[in-house]
N, C-alpha and C positions, 0 to 999 in steps of 0.2 A: 058567816061573820064566828070567831074561837069566842068561845069564855073567858070574859076575865081573871085573873090567876086570885087578886084580889079586888073583887068585887066589892064586901063592904069596905075598906081603909083606900081602895079606888072613887068611890059612893063620897065618901066622908070628905077626902081630897077639897073632891068636886067642890061643900057645899062649904067648906073653908075659904075656896077660892074663888066665889061667886059673894060667900058674904065681905071679905075685901074687895072684888070689884067693885060691890054695890057703896064701900064705903067711901071712898075711894076716888078720888080724880084723875086720867093718866098722865100727871104731869110733872109727876119724882122721880128723881133716879131709881132702877131698877131693885138696888140695897134696900131700902124702902119698902115694895114690897117684900120684899123675903123674910124681912123682920115681920111685916103682918100675916104676913102666912106663919110663920113658926107663930105667932103671939096663936096665931084664929086657931092652930092646931094642937099644937099644944091645951086650948081653952076647950077642945073637945077631945082633952085625952088621949093624944096621939104623941107616942115618944116621934122626936123628930132633934134633926144635929142642921144647923145650918154652916154652908162653907166646910161637908165637907172632902177630904183627898179621898181620890176615886184610882184606884190604882185598874192598869185595863193592862190583858193578859193577851195571847195569841197563841194558842199551840204552849203553856206554861213559861210563855217567855214575856218578862215587864216588856209593852210594847213606849209604854207611857202611864203618866198617871194625867190625872182632873179635877178640878175642882166644882162640883156640883153645886148647883144651890142649895136644895133642902133635899134632904135623904126621909123618908116616913116612916119609922116602924124597924128601919133598919131593911124595910123591900121597895120602898116605891122609890124612885126621884121625881124630887116636880123641879122644873129645870123656867121659871118666871121668866116671862119676856113684857117688855110696857109698850103697849098702841093707845092710839085714842078709843078705839072701843072694836067689839069684834067684829070685825068681817064677817059673812055668816061661810062664803065657802071658807076661815077660818076658822070658825067655831065646826063645823061640818068637819074636818081632815082630822079634828080633837078627840073630840067625841066622839064614845061609842055609843050607837043607834037607839039604849037604852037612853041616853040621861042629852039626847036630842029634843 
């Protein structure tokens, strides 16, 4: 397994995620979790932008634009998804081994 590029930042993002996950129910629209994540990240001292526009390039040609959920510290994108619970296969596929 390759080493994480932003290991400390990723660990803080996961901490924020679990704080939000454990502190809310899974019945609200995604935008509420985006706001809660941004609040939690800022509380951990992590700069973040909510809903920034991201330009996508292919061979130096702009091929599209995308609205991200959260961009943390200008380095890591957080895409929130709402589900009733963390299913084991979803959790296993998203978390690096050191966080399982």
